[in-house]
Wavefront OBJ file of the C-alpha trace (Angstrom):
o trace
v 12.714 -57.212 2.877
v 10.161 -60.126 2.742
v 7.410 -60.463 5.161
v 9.171 -63.310 6.928
v 12.235 -61.416 7.036
v 10.483 -58.307 8.676
v 8.717 -60.712 11.081
v 11.922 -62.575 12.308
v 14.470 -59.720 12.172
v 12.300 -56.817 13.588
v 9.065 -57.888 15.037
v 10.000 -61.155 16.824
v 12.943 -59.754 18.865
v 10.719 -57.082 20.232
v 7.893 -59.545 20.938
v 10.180 -62.011 22.633
v 11.409 -59.604 25.398
v 7.797 -58.279 25.671
v 6.552 -61.668 26.077
v 8.923 -62.366 29.094
v 7.537 -59.125 30.726
v 4.016 -60.435 30.088
v 4.651 -63.692 31.731
v 6.429 -62.092 34.633
v 3.542 -59.751 35.016
v 0.945 -62.684 35.121
v 2.828 -64.679 37.794
v 4.370 -61.839 40.011
v 2.715 -58.510 41.260
v 5.273 -56.110 39.958
v 5.007 -52.338 40.344
v 5.743 -51.174 36.653
v 5.776 -47.607 37.886
v 9.153 -48.329 39.747
v 10.649 -49.497 36.292
v 9.156 -46.480 34.649
v 10.799 -44.111 37.070
v 14.311 -45.703 36.489
v 13.696 -45.552 32.859
v 12.589 -42.061 32.619
v 15.045 -40.512 34.932
v 18.228 -42.709 34.323
v 18.160 -45.004 31.299
v 16.349 -42.877 28.659
v 18.355 -39.645 29.320
v 21.520 -41.781 28.813
v 20.113 -43.389 25.678
v 18.999 -39.944 24.238
v 22.239 -38.102 25.000
v 24.515 -40.795 23.588
v 22.293 -41.434 20.488
v 22.073 -37.792 19.599
v 25.644 -36.992 20.291
v 26.811 -39.847 17.917
v 24.068 -39.475 15.421
v 24.827 -38.595 11.803
v 21.568 -36.805 11.378
v 21.998 -33.151 10.371
v 20.132 -30.121 11.569
v 17.930 -29.912 8.634
v 16.760 -33.499 8.912
v 16.012 -32.934 12.667
v 13.987 -29.762 11.988
v 12.056 -31.710 9.211
v 11.299 -34.533 11.642
v 10.199 -32.342 14.381
v 7.869 -30.508 12.040
v 6.557 -33.911 10.971
v 5.720 -34.994 14.308
v 3.871 -31.794 15.177
v 1.833 -31.962 11.859
v 1.014 -35.605 12.472
v -0.044 -35.305 16.110
v -2.184 -32.227 15.505
v -3.730 -33.877 12.338
v -4.474 -37.075 14.281
v -6.094 -35.058 17.027
v -8.295 -33.332 14.590
v -9.178 -36.432 12.645
v -10.076 -38.411 15.740
v -12.089 -35.555 17.375
v -14.216 -35.235 14.221
v -14.790 -39.062 13.798
v -15.609 -39.339 17.552
v -18.076 -36.420 17.628
v -19.634 -37.727 14.402
v -20.268 -41.102 16.233
v -21.753 -39.384 19.200
v -18.970 -40.068 21.524
v -18.840 -37.774 24.682
v -16.381 -37.264 27.543
v -14.426 -39.129 28.946
v -14.606 -41.619 26.054
v -14.107 -38.999 23.323
v -10.923 -37.739 25.042
v -9.581 -41.236 25.413
v -10.353 -42.067 21.690
v -8.404 -38.847 20.638
v -5.422 -39.673 22.935
v -5.165 -43.321 21.752
v -5.311 -42.390 18.091
v -2.941 -39.461 18.093
v -0.121 -40.745 20.440
v 1.775 -43.800 19.386
v 3.992 -45.969 21.505
v 6.973 -44.469 19.967
v 9.208 -45.170 23.085
v 9.054 -48.678 24.583
v 7.751 -50.218 21.376
v 8.922 -47.781 18.773
v 12.688 -47.370 19.624
v 13.594 -50.971 19.679
v 11.597 -52.004 16.717
v 12.983 -49.013 14.662
v 16.403 -50.073 15.777
v 15.865 -53.605 14.645
v 14.370 -52.680 11.401
v 16.555 -49.629 10.468
v 19.577 -49.932 12.870
v 21.414 -46.919 14.226
v 19.464 -44.396 12.165
v 16.259 -46.028 13.288
v 17.161 -45.602 16.923
v 18.214 -41.970 16.555
v 15.158 -41.057 14.639
v 12.818 -42.897 17.020
v 14.403 -41.067 19.976
v 14.108 -37.670 18.270
v 10.428 -38.618 17.616
v 9.725 -39.428 21.194
v 11.458 -36.361 22.470
v 9.143 -34.134 20.290
v 6.089 -36.303 21.190
v 6.749 -35.853 24.860
v 6.322 -32.066 24.590
v 3.094 -32.537 22.727
v 1.915 -35.169 25.273
v 2.319 -32.731 28.234
v 0.750 -29.824 26.330
v -1.798 -30.894 23.808
v -2.286 -34.331 25.407
v -2.911 -32.772 28.971
v -5.402 -30.384 27.449
v -7.372 -33.344 25.631
v -7.361 -35.508 28.922
v -8.394 -32.609 31.166
v -11.032 -30.917 29.227
v -13.843 -29.957 31.597
v -11.474 -29.846 34.499
v -9.946 -26.623 35.883
v -6.397 -27.355 34.571
v -3.941 -24.595 34.293
v -2.044 -24.488 30.881
v 0.923 -23.269 32.711
v 0.846 -26.328 35.022
v 0.639 -28.548 31.872
v 3.650 -26.844 30.550
v 5.637 -27.302 33.671
v 5.240 -31.155 33.238
v 7.396 -30.904 30.116
v 10.303 -29.537 31.992
v 10.146 -32.114 34.644
v 11.165 -34.637 32.010
v 15.029 -35.409 32.072
v 14.495 -36.443 28.380
v 14.048 -32.759 27.476
v 17.296 -31.640 29.127
v 19.177 -34.671 27.458
v 18.051 -33.466 24.100
v 19.100 -29.783 24.934
v 22.449 -30.896 26.309
v 23.186 -33.174 23.404
v 22.418 -30.133 20.921
v 24.584 -27.881 23.024
v 27.624 -30.095 23.028
v 27.289 -30.815 19.365
v 26.998 -27.246 18.557
v 30.110 -26.326 20.621
v 32.073 -29.232 19.348
v 32.516 -30.690 22.795
v 31.284 -34.234 22.195
v 33.607 -36.580 24.051
v 35.315 -39.476 22.022
v 33.111 -42.505 21.827
v 35.692 -44.729 23.547
v 36.031 -42.162 26.575
v 34.729 -43.279 30.065
v 31.851 -40.991 29.971
v 30.664 -42.089 26.672
v 31.224 -45.745 27.391
v 29.198 -45.341 30.563
v 26.318 -43.587 28.899
v 26.228 -46.185 26.158
v 26.217 -49.030 28.560
v 23.447 -47.401 30.651
v 21.383 -46.278 27.555
v 21.376 -49.600 26.027
v 19.816 -50.980 29.039
v 16.628 -48.824 28.247
v 15.478 -50.865 25.270
v 15.077 -54.321 27.062
v 13.631 -52.630 30.158
v 10.981 -50.685 28.016
v 9.999 -53.794 26.362
v 9.674 -55.607 29.687
v 7.451 -52.686 31.013
v 5.204 -52.941 27.897
v 4.734 -56.699 28.627
v 4.042 -56.127 32.238
v 1.529 -53.469 31.447
v -0.247 -55.569 28.995
v -0.410 -58.458 31.511
v -2.201 -55.996 33.988
v -4.558 -54.648 31.448
v -8.296 -55.367 32.257
v -10.241 -54.923 28.903
v -13.650 -55.398 30.340
v -16.625 -53.827 28.494
v -14.439 -51.381 26.559
v -13.223 -53.908 24.095
v -16.236 -53.547 21.926
v -15.737 -49.735 21.786
v -12.045 -49.542 20.815
v -12.461 -50.554 17.095
v -12.572 -47.017 15.897
v -9.524 -46.001 17.852
v -7.549 -48.933 16.524
v -8.459 -48.297 12.874
v -7.389 -44.683 13.257
v -4.239 -45.720 14.886
v -3.120 -48.709 12.676
v -4.619 -47.641 9.260
v -5.264 -43.887 8.919
v -2.204 -42.846 11.105
v 0.382 -44.455 8.662
v -1.416 -43.256 5.601
v -1.310 -39.626 7.036
v 2.276 -40.182 7.863
v 3.171 -40.948 4.283
v 1.383 -37.953 3.046
v 3.329 -35.798 5.594
v 6.598 -37.134 4.261
v 5.858 -35.884 0.827
v 4.279 -32.708 2.002
v 7.337 -31.663 3.985
v 9.828 -33.204 1.597
v 12.013 -35.417 3.796
v 15.379 -35.592 2.255
v 16.716 -38.643 4.247
v 14.811 -41.788 2.974
v 15.624 -43.842 5.994
v 14.488 -41.170 8.401
v 11.259 -40.834 6.327
v 10.532 -44.550 6.506
v 11.201 -44.520 10.452
v 9.011 -41.664 10.731
v 6.194 -43.529 9.168
v 6.893 -46.514 11.249
v 6.779 -44.629 14.399
v 3.581 -43.028 13.433
v 1.988 -46.576 12.994
v 2.898 -47.763 16.382
v -0.017 -48.945 18.537
v -1.494 -46.672 21.323
v 0.946 -45.276 23.817
v 1.128 -45.970 27.499
v 1.456 -42.220 28.512
v -2.181 -41.335 27.747
v -3.296 -44.029 30.286
v -1.355 -42.160 32.920
v -3.054 -38.897 31.726
v -6.614 -40.276 31.769
v -5.890 -41.818 35.382
v -4.590 -38.346 36.501
v -7.712 -36.531 35.030
v -10.192 -39.276 35.416
v -13.817 -37.904 35.783
v -16.742 -39.992 37.004
v -18.778 -41.722 34.260
v -21.852 -44.073 34.473
v -20.353 -46.074 31.589
v -16.735 -46.688 30.471
v -14.101 -44.626 32.086
v -11.110 -43.024 30.348
v -8.677 -45.340 31.858
v -10.689 -48.315 30.945
v -10.974 -47.315 27.278
v -7.195 -46.370 26.990
v -5.931 -49.514 28.585
v -8.088 -51.674 26.272
v -7.167 -49.693 23.288
v -3.384 -50.177 24.257
v -3.861 -54.051 24.716
v -5.873 -54.606 21.490
v -3.924 -52.254 19.228
v -0.607 -53.883 20.474
v -1.834 -57.405 19.431
v -3.161 -56.169 16.211
v 0.163 -54.284 15.464
v 2.065 -57.501 15.031
v 0.655 -58.283 11.494
v 0.144 -54.724 10.424
v 3.705 -53.647 11.393
v 5.148 -56.779 9.871
v 3.594 -55.808 6.586
v 4.413 -52.198 6.973
v 8.186 -52.735 7.553
v 8.338 -55.071 4.486
v 6.773 -52.208 2.435
v 8.988 -49.590 3.850
v 12.196 -51.690 3.406
v 11.206 -52.344 -0.302
v 10.781 -48.724 -1.040
v 7.307 -49.245 -2.624
v 5.781 -46.183 -0.636
v 8.594 -44.021 0.730
l 1 2 3 4 5 6 7 8 9 10 11 12 13 14 15 16 17 18 19 20 21 22 23 24 25 26 27 28 29 30 31 32 33 34 35 36 37 38 39 40 41 42 43 44 45 46 47 48 49 50 51 52 53 54 55 56 57 58 59 60 61 62 63 64 65 66 67 68 69 70 71 72 73 74 75 76 77 78 79 80 81 82 83 84 85 86 87 88 89 90 91 92 93 94 95 96 97 98 99 100 101 102 103 104 105 106 107 108 109 110 111 112 113 114 115 116 117 118 119 120 121 122 123 124 125 126 127 128 129 130 131 132 133 134 135 136 137 138 139 140 141 142 143 144 145 146 147 148 149 150 151 152 153 154 155 156 157 158 159 160 161 162 163 164 165 166 167 168 169 170 171 172 173 174 175 176 177 178 179 180 181 182 183 184 185 186 187 188 189 190 191 192 193 194 195 196 197 198 199 200 201 202 203 204 205 206 207 208 209 210 211 212 213 214 215 216 217 218 219 220 221 222 223 224 225 226 227 228 229 230 231 232 233 234 235 236 237 238 239 240 241 242 243 244 245 246 247 248 249 250 251 252 253 254 255 256 257 258 259 260 261 262 263 264 265 266 267 268 269 270 271 272 273 274 275 276 277 278 279 280 281 282 283 284 285 286 287 288 289 290 291 292 293 294 295 296 297 298 299 300 301 302 303 304 305 306 307 308 309 310 311 312 313 314 315 316
C-alpha cells in the first residue's frame, strides 16, 4: 500500500467522521459523557460479542495477543517512568506522562482505523486489544493515576468488573467453547451486528467532540516527551514484542503494532480527573488532555507512514 492509498483508504475515513464530531463540539455544548455511557454499556458490548463469536482467530493467536498487550503496556510504563524521572518530573505530571505514553487510543480511534486498514481481522484484533487493555487500565493505570492517594487495590480491581466489555468477552468465549454461537443470519446476531456497527461512528464522533473541548493551555510545551514515546518508541517496542513472542498470524501482528502506535487514549484523562491532586503548576488532567490533542494531530502523518510500511511487509 502506498502512502497515498494508506491516507485515503484508512486515515481519511476516520478523520472525516472525527472532524464532524469536532465541528459539532465547537458549535454545540455536547455532553460527551452521555455518548460514552451508551457506547460502553450498549454499543461496545454488542460489537465485541459479535466480532469475537464470528472471528476466525484461534486460541493460540488470542493468547499471544493478550501476552503482547501485557508486555507492551508494562514495558511502556517502565520506559516512561524512567524517562520522566530522569527529566526531573514529579507528580502529578509524572503519572500523566506515564499514562499517556503507555495507553494508546485503541478503542475509538484504533478499532475503526484497524478495520479500514486490515478489514475484519483488523477489527477483531483491535477489539481483543482494547479488552485486554481495559483490564490493565483499571488496575495498573489506576495505580499510576492514584499514587500518593489512599486508593484500595481491591477497589481498583472492582472497576474492571463494572465494564460490560469484560462480560461480553467472557460470554463470547463461552459460547464459542460450547459451540453455541447462533447463525450469523439469525435475529439475535443480526441485531447485535446492527448495534455493534453503530459503535464505530459514535466512537469517532466522541473523539472529535473531546478534541474540540480540549484546553491545551500551558501544558503544550511539556507534552513533547510523551508524544515522542507514544508515536516513536511505542511502535518500535511493539515490533520487538512481535518477534519476541513469535506472532504466527502476520495480519494480527501488524494490527498489534498499529494499535500500539495509536495516540494517547482518553481513559487516562478520566483517571487523572478522578484522582486529581492539587498542583501549583500543570495538573494531571491539563497534561493528559493536551497530550491527547497534540498526539492525535501528529498521528495523522505518523500512522499514514506506518500503515504503508506494515501493508508492504517491510517490518512485520
